[in-house]
N, C-alpha and C positions, 0 to 999 in steps of 0.2 A: 627596302632596303637597306641600311650600309655603313662599314665599319668603318671609325677610327681610323685604324690605319690602314683601312681603302683606301682615305682619304687625305691623311698627310702627304704632300711633297707633292701633290695632284698637279701640272699646271692650270694657270687662270689665267684666262681670255677674255681683253674687252670686248666689247659690243661690235667691232671690227673682226675679233679674229685672232686682236695680236697678242702674243702674250707678253704677261707684263709681271708674271712674277708664279711659285707654286703656295701651294699652301700650307703656313705653318702652323696655324691650331685654327681650330672652332672653339667658339663664343658662347655660350650657355647660360640666358638669366636662371635665375633661380625662383622658387618660387612656387611655379606650377607642379599640378601632381607629375607634370612630364613636362622636365626644363627645354625651352624651345630656343634653338640657336637663333642666335642676334646678330651673328654676323663673323667673320671669318679675318683674319689676321695674315695674310699675304707676303710672304719674304721676299724682296723686287729683291733687285743688285743694289741698294743702296742699304734699305732700312728694312724693317715690318710696319707696315701699314695696315688697320681697319676698316673693310669694307660692310657696310651691314647690308641685313642678309632682303632690302630692298631691292639690291642693287641686283644680286642674284638671277640669272634666268634661267640657269641648269644647271644641279646640281648630282651626279654622281662619281662613278666608279672609272671615267675620262678623263674627271676632273670638272673645273669648273667654270661657266661662261655669262658675262654681265651683261646685263639689261642694258646700259648703258656704256658708254665711246668715251667719257667724261670720269677721271677720278678723284678725289680728294685723297690728299698724299698726305695728311695729317700723320703724327708718327700714333703708334697704337698706345689709349691710355686705362686700363682696365678697370670699369666704371664698381664699386660696390658688392652688386645682390648677382655681379657676374662671378664665372670659373671659367677657366681656360682648360678643358678637357682633354690635351695632351702635358700640360703643365701640370695640372693641379690634379687630375687624374688619376690617365696612366701609371702605374708600374707604384701606386702611392696604395697604402691599406687604407678598409673599409670593414667595418660589420656590417654580417649579413645578419640580418636581425634576424630573420626565421633559420639560420641554421647555429646563430648564436655561438658564429667564430668570427677572427677576424683572419679573411681573406685576401691576398693583392689582387690590383685589380691590370689585367692583359691585354683586357681592348673591351670596348665600348660603342653598342647597337643604339645604331639612330633609324625613326620609320618618321616615312612619309605622313603628316597627318595635319590636313585641310592648307595641301600648300606652304609648308613650311616642316625644318626637318624640328624632332624634339629625339631628348635621349628618354630611352624604355628601357636599357638593361647594359648590364653593366654584365663583361664576359669573364668569370673565373677560374676560367677552365685550358685543357692542352688546349683546345681547338682554336684558342686565341694569341696564344704562343706560339703555331705552327704556321700562323695564318700573318702575326708580323715576319716571319723568319721566309714568307717568301714561299711554303713550300705545302700549304693545306694541300692543293689540291691533289698530288703525287702522292701526298700520303695516307691520304683520304683512298686512291684510287689500290695503292698497295695496301691496303687497309681490309680491304673489300674484297679485295683477291684471294686474303692471308683469313678474312672470314672476321676479322676483329672490330671491334668496333672503337670508334674513335671518342676520347674523353669532354663532352661536351659538357658544359654549361653555363648556365647562365639565371640571372640574382637580376628578376624589379627592380626599379629606380625607388621605386616607395620602401623599397625591404632593406634600403643602403644607405647606412649612416655612415661617411668620411668622418675619421676622426683625426687622421696629423694636422699638422700644429697648420699647414701650410693651410686647409682650406676651413679648419677651426675657425678660423676669426672672418670670415665669409658669414654673411647673413645666410643661412641656413634656412630648407622650407618652413622645417620647424625643427630648431639644435636641437640633437641628441632624443627627441622626444621618443622614437622607437628604446632606443638604450633605456631611458626610465621606464619601460614596461615589462621591463625582461627580469626574472627571478635575479634576488641575488647573489644566490652561485653563480649564475649565467654571467651575471656579469662583473664577476668578478674575474673569474676567470676569462671571458674576453681583455677585462685590465693585465691582465698579468700575463700577455697576448703581445701588451704595447708600446713602443717604446716610452723609458718615461718623461719625455718630453709630450708625449699625446696622449697622458692619463689626466693631466689636471683638466682640458680641454670637456673629458666627458664627466669628470665629479663637477667642477663647475656648474653640470645641466642639473643637479641632481640635489633636493635638499637638507640642512641638516640629517634629517633622522633614515632617509633613505640612503644616508652615504656607508652614515653608522651601519648600517646591515650588510653591502657591499663588504664596506671594511672583515668582518665580521671573519665571509666567507672567506677572505682572501689568504693566501701562503704568509706567514710568517717572512717571510722576505721581504716579498710585497710591500707587505705592511709598513712596514716603518722606513720602506726607499718613496712608496707611498705620500706619506705623515709627513716625516721630513722634508718633503718639498715643497708643502702647502705653505701657506701664510698660517702661521703660528697661532693667529686667531680661531682662521677656520680649524685649525686640530683640534683644538680644547674644545671649538664645539660640538664638530663631532666626535668625539670623545666623550663628551656628555650625556649621545646620545644612545650610547651603547651598554651594552650591559655590564657591568665594572668588572667581571672577572677578565671578560674577552679586554676588557681596556687596560688593565693592571698589566695584564699579559703584553698586551701590546706596547706597552709605557716602559714596563722593566727593562723591553728592548731597543727604547731609543740611546742616544747619547744622553749623557749626563746633563750637557750645556740643555742640547734640544728639552729633555724633558724638565726639567728646573722653567726653564721659559714658558715648556706649555701649560705644565702644573699653575702656576704664576694666573696664569689668567682666565682658568677654569671658576666656576663657579667655590666657591670655598666650601660648602659643605662636600660638590662633589671631589674637590682635590684632595680633604683629608678622610675620604672613604677611600677614595681610591691608594692614598700615602699609606690607611694603615692596610692594604691588602695587600701592599709592597714590603711587607716586612717580614712577613710571611716566608717560607726561601718557598720557593718554585713548587716542587714534587711535593709540597704538604699541603692536605686537607682546608688551610688559611688558604697557600697560592692558587689554591683551584675549586672557588669556591666562589659564589655570586652571597651581592647581597639581598638580592631580590627576590622576596622570599613575600610570604601572605600570615602574620601572625594572629591570635584571638589569641582574646583574655577566657577566661575556663566558664566566666559569670555572663555570659550570653546565653540566647538561644537560638534555636536552629536559627528561625525567624529572623532574628537580629543581626545571626551572623550572613545573610546571605543581603539584608539590610551597609552593613557593614564596608560588604564586598563590592555591592551599588555603589557606595559612597566611594572605596581608594579607588575603583575603575585601573583596578593591579596593571603595572608594565611588569609584573615579575616575570621572568624566563617561565617561568612553567608554578602552575596554581595548579595542578592533577590532583597536590596535596596542599591540605590549609593544620598549619600549625597553633597547636593551644597552646598560652602562657600561663602559670601561676601569677599569685599576686607578688611575686616577688623577680617577674619577668623569666623567670624555669622553665625549659622544655618541658609539658608534662605530659605533652599527648601529640596526635597528628589525626586527622583525619580526609578521605577521598572527599573531591566534590561531590561524590554518587549519595559518599552515606550522610553526607550535609542537606544534599536535592532530597531526597529519601526518606528520612526526620521528618518525625511531629512538627509540625510549625514552636510546637512551647515546648521542648526535649533540649533539656542545658544541654551545649556539646559537650561537654564534658562526660555525658552519660552515651555520646555517640565514638563518643574519640578513644583511637587504642592508647594506651597508656604507656606510659616507658618505650616511645618508641625504637629502634634500633639506631643508636647515632655513633659519628667520629669522631676523637677530638683534633682540633685543628692543628696537632702537630704530628697526625697520622698520615703515613709516605703511603701515595699515592700508591699503589699493589693492595697495602688494604685496605681505601679506599673503595678502589674495583671490587675487592670481593667481597667487600660487603654489601654492593649492588646488584656483581650478578646472585650472591647467596640468596640475598631474599626478593631478588626479582623486582627491585626498587627500581623506578623513575627519579627520582633523587631524593637523598643520606641528607640527614640534618648535622651540622657542624657544629658545639656544644664545645664552649672552655669551662676551665675547673671547675667554675660555679655550675657548670650545663647551663647556664646561658645562655638561648643562643645567638649566634653569630653569622651562621649561615648555611650553605647550600650547599652543595655535589650532587648536576644535573649528570645523569648515565651518559649523554653522548662526551660531557669534560672527563667523567670518570677513562672510560672507556678509552677516548685522545689521549692519557697517559699512556698507558700500557701496547695498544697496537701499532702493527708497526704503518705508517707515512701511507702507505697505496692501499689498506683498509681503512684510514679515520674518513680519507674522503669516501668512503659509501656509506658511513655510518651517517644515517638522518638527524637533523639538526630537533631540536624539540623546539616549542615554544611556534605550534603552527605552520611550521617550515617543512613543507615535506615535499 
């Protein structure tokens, strides 16, 4: 076992035992589970040179001894699939996939596997800092006498995702694959911790639908910063995948110039829908609602209604409720999926629904909406216009978001299957 901090600065001796320089960096080739060291950069009196691993006879804490008496003094040139451990990883930000957070590299652990050093783990604990300061041994002795533990924390290389721009451009083993598997809320938290220049690489690894899920979990300030940094066409694609209410809230916070540019690139129907939502004051039911809901005509039977749901494959924010409309598209009733499923197939849904459900008007203020949701214990409340046409729904999470303090909002579970 060898740590990078223990290798940097160690002498490099040729086959005759003559010093030719000091270790300046180690090079690993990405692509394997544990990247192998392919060579080292040696700082000589004149310049940095590259020595392949095949030239190394011995490498330990005392330094490097070469197997040859002659060396190629060509200047070092990094290849596309290589990472310099000191320059590209030390002190850089990485994502701890298992821990779901951004951490900083304090040291790197190398182990010998079949005669070659491999990068196996990242040290992100206090021990790595102590080691680099050269006081780890003394501190451990003191800690042992005081019966105090020395904080140690290592992350297996498989659970690491480099995210800084200097590394993101390198062809990694599986670029950001681990991040793509995280829950959108966890990934949003990680993106919030990253420097603006490093967020683009992570989002570039996600498809539009996954990126939209992440955007919906971001803090509003981060949403705006990230979206305005994206290519406008990509931003438009992501907004189209977001739920309309979340997309409208985000678009409303953009600068006028950015908003107009992105809306012009969106699908016409999507842009018009956002435009309609943006017309409502933000603190009203119209400004809080989503237009993703399921509404069926009262003339259907329960069996026909279920078939219609299968055809629609609704991507609604919530289909806990199915809304029923009359011949003039006015809200006539509501039924739960449970009632729909357990009722006789030939029963008309008008006989199963709850008639004249509780509603709120499009201009009802957010406090009124939250009070209705809480008082009637609803998962969503329908929003109607002056003619009682159903124009949207406000879900419980959005209703509570409007009145709860920020600290409590983050604890409130999201709907649409997010747990």
